[in-house]
C-alpha positions, 0 to 999 in steps of 0.5 A: 801584144796584150790580151784582155785579162781572163781571156785566152791568149798570150800576155807579152811583157818585155822579153817574157811571153806567156803561153798557155797549156790547158788540161781538162778532166772529162766525164759524162754530164751530171745534174743536181736536183732542180732545186739546187741547179744554177747555170748548167756546168759544161762537161770539162774542167780546165786547169792551166799551166803557163810558161814564159818563153825567151825571145825578143820583141813581141811579134806583130799581131797578124790575122788571116782567114786563108782557107787552110783548114786541114790539120788545124786541130790535131788529136793525139791519144797518148799511150803506155803510162799516159794512156787515158790522156788525149792531146788536142793540138791547135795548129793555125800558124798562119793565123796565130791560132786564132779562133775561126768558125771552122776551128770552133766547129772542129773543137766542138766535134772533138770534145763531143766525141771525147765526152762519150769515150770512157777510156779518156780521163784527161785532155790537154789543149796545147798549141802546136805553134811555137811562141803563141797559144791563141790570138783570140778570134780571127778578126779578118773573118769576124770583120766580114760577119754581119751583126746577127752572126757575131753573137752566135759565133761568140756563144760557140766559142764560149761553149767550147772554151770556157774562158771568155767572159772576162767581166764576169770571171775575172772579178770572181777570181781576183776581186771586183776592184782589181778586176776593174783596174786591169780591164779599164787599163788593159794593163799588160802583166808579166808571169809573176804578176799574173800568178801573184794576183791569181790569174795563172796557176804556174809560171815556168822557165822555158826549156830548149824544146819550147814546150815547158807549159805542155810538159807541166800540163802533162805532169798535172794530167798524170796526177789526175789519171789514177783518181776516181772518175766519178769522184772527179766529176762530182767534185768538179760539179760541186766546185763550179756550181758552188762558186755561183751561190752562197756558202749554205747552198754550196754545202747543200750542193756538195752533199747532193754531189756526194750522194751520187757517189754512194751507190757506185762501184768506185766508192766500194773499190776505194774502201777495199783498196784502203783495207787491202793497202793497195792502189785503187783500180777505178773504172768510173762505175 
């Protein structure tokens, strides 16, 4: 099974299967001055970890629209040293975790609820189904849609999972020439090839539990936890907005974002912690 470059899914190459685990940093939405605003940036910033799993030939790609909506999305709030991390587990094994209208609705509601929870610092999106992350859209459901339903459905997916739009995102990530080559050929890449061209951040050896990607995502999430929520939020905004414009405008965006941190308590806490030689205790204020 091959997934289009830049899309959520799994790349299958020989006996190596890549599965994705995503971690997201959430915070209340921020806006720049209108003169600097381009396309509105969503509230989540996603970082990816990938892990090849041992196995034989790729399983036959199957799709289903069975009415089994219970427990398709599991929301877990981690505790103790992982407090502040929330795990969204996709659990549509009978449909290879494909995106149905119901799953998109559940994801949207979960993300909307987490946006306003100041105790949530990082989100990990993972598969609860061994051997696959997401097969894309539920094609059995989609084939039943009329033409007027398809566009809104795709838009809802894009609003929740900011990973589709490969013809636009892929050239920005790896350059126009290579992006065209991969899209036109529908070439299958293994993990090392995907990492070499910048499509994935990490390639891991699978562990016995089959959750190497999740563990890597959890390690990354733990690195994010102690950082200042305000600084993380505006850094995300500056990066996302800056990638859409020229360097001069991007630097102006960065300056405007930094200005938002100046009156915050977190900035003062960071300075005080440095002076007192102790870890800062950021509250997102």
